[in-house]
C-alpha positions in Angstrom: 6.3 -6.9 -3.5 5.7 -5.6 0.0 2.7 -3.7 1.2 2.3 -2.2 4.6 -1.4 -1.6 5.3 -2.7 0.7 8.0 -6.4 1.1 8.8 -7.1 4.8 8.8 -9.8 7.4 9.5 -8.3 9.8 7.0 -5.0 10.5 5.2 -3.4 13.2 3.0 -0.2 13.1 1.0 1.8 16.0 -0.3 4.3 15.5 -3.1 7.0 18.2 -3.4 4.9 20.4 -1.1 1.7 20.2 -3.2 -1.4 18.2 -2.1 -1.4 15.1 -4.2 -4.2 13.1 -2.6 -6.6 12.7 0.3 -8.9 10.0 1.5 -11.4 9.2 4.2 -11.9 6.0 6.1 -10.1 3.0 4.7 -6.5 2.0 4.1 -3.2 3.7 3.8 -0.8 1.5 1.8 3.0 1.8 1.5 4.0 -0.2 -1.6 7.5 -1.4 -2.2 8.4 -3.1 -5.5 11.3 -5.5 -5.5 13.6 -7.0 -8.2 11.8 -9.9 -9.8 8.3 -8.7 -9.0 5.8 -8.7 -11.9 2.1 -8.2 -12.7 1.1 -11.3 -10.8 2.5 -9.8 -7.5 0.4 -6.6 -8.0 -2.7 -8.7 -8.8 -2.3 -11.0 -5.8 -1.8 -8.1 -3.4 -4.7 -6.1 -4.8 -7.1 -9.1 -4.6 -6.1 -9.9 -1.1 -6.0 -6.4 0.3 -9.4 -5.4 -1.1 -11.0 -8.4 0.5 -9.0 -8.5 3.8 -11.5 -8.4 6.7 -9.9 -5.9 9.1 -12.8 -3.4 9.7 -15.2 -3.9 12.5 -18.8 -5.1 12.0 -21.7 -4.1 14.2 -20.6 -6.6 16.8 -17.1 -5.0 17.0 -15.3 -7.9 15.3 -12.9 -7.4 12.4 -15.2 -8.9 9.8 -15.5 -6.4 7.0 -13.2 -5.5 4.1 -12.4 -2.1 2.7 -14.9 -3.0 -0.1 -17.6 -3.9 2.5 -17.3 -0.5 4.2 -17.2 1.4 0.9 -13.8 2.6 2.1 -11.1 4.6 0.4 -7.4 3.8 -0.2 -4.2 5.9 -0.3 -1.2 4.2 -2.0 2.3 5.6 -1.6 5.3 4.1 -3.3 8.2 3.3 -0.9 11.4 1.7 -2.2 12.8 1.6 1.3 10.6 -1.4 2.1 13.2 -3.4 0.1 16.0 -2.5 2.6 18.6 -5.0 3.4 19.8 -4.2 6.9 21.7 -7.4 7.5 25.2 -5.9 7.2 26.5 -2.7 8.8 24.4 0.2 9.8 23.6 1.7 6.4 20.8 -0.2 4.6 21.2 -1.3 1.0 18.4 -0.9 -1.4 19.8 -3.1 -4.2 16.8 -5.4 -3.8 14.4 -2.7 -4.9 13.2 -2.8 -8.5 14.6 -0.4 -11.1 12.6 2.8 -11.1 11.0 2.1 -14.5 9.8 -1.4 -13.4 8.7 -0.1 -10.0 6.7 2.7 -11.4 5.0 0.4 -13.9 4.0 -2.1 -11.2 3.0 0.7 -8.8 0.7 2.1 -11.4 -0.7 -1.3 -12.2 -1.4 -1.9 -8.5 -3.2 1.5 -8.2 -5.3 0.6 -11.3 -6.2 -2.8 -9.8 -7.2 -1.2 -6.5 -9.2 1.5 -8.4 -11.3 -1.3 -9.9 -12.1 -2.7 -6.5 -12.8 0.3 -4.2 -14.6 3.6 -4.7 -11.6 5.9 -4.4 -7.9 5.5 -4.6 -5.6 8.5 -4.1 -1.8 8.4 -4.5 1.4 10.3 -3.9 3.6 10.9 -6.9 6.1 8.2 -7.8 9.7 9.3 -7.0 8.7 12.6 -5.4 9.6 13.9 -1.9 6.4 13.1 0.0 4.9 14.1 3.3 1.9 12.2 4.7 -0.5 12.9 7.4 -3.0 10.3 8.7 -5.1 9.3 11.6 -4.7 5.6 12.2 -7.6 3.5 13.4 -6.9 0.9 16.0 -4.1 1.0 15.2 -4.3 -2.0 12.8 -1.1 -2.5 10.8 -0.3 -5.5 8.6 2.8 -6.2 6.5 2.0 -8.3 3.4 4.4 -9.9 1.0 3.2 -11.1 -2.4 5.7 -14.0 -2.2 3.6 -15.5 0.6 0.5 -15.3 -1.6 2.3 -17.0 -4.5 2.9 -20.1 -2.4 -0.8 -20.9 -2.1 
């Protein structure tokens, strides 16, 4: 499972032209579910992301988590994070999980994050989505659950 985290001041997402979610200061997360991912991947990412110290403290050091700042989280599904671009110029998405598995694990991740932060907003799985956000920093981190499994 791959998560791309961006520290934000605010974000909105529209699914099929209708406002689906909006959040204030916190994290914008693109979540890609890959073949072979399971509930442990979602749990490892939710635990790590919710405690990741990437928000500034009063001294200006990145020393606070989204939980510490009482921040909000936007989670948007994104199968293109599983792109294989090693051959040719058209990426392959065969490494992405099947839609049913991906949706199930996406929903689990959202549920796990909802238990850890005050507000979680989402897009709509499988919809045509448009997002608008104001990044903060910018701070962007790409996280892979496979790295967390090795610990």
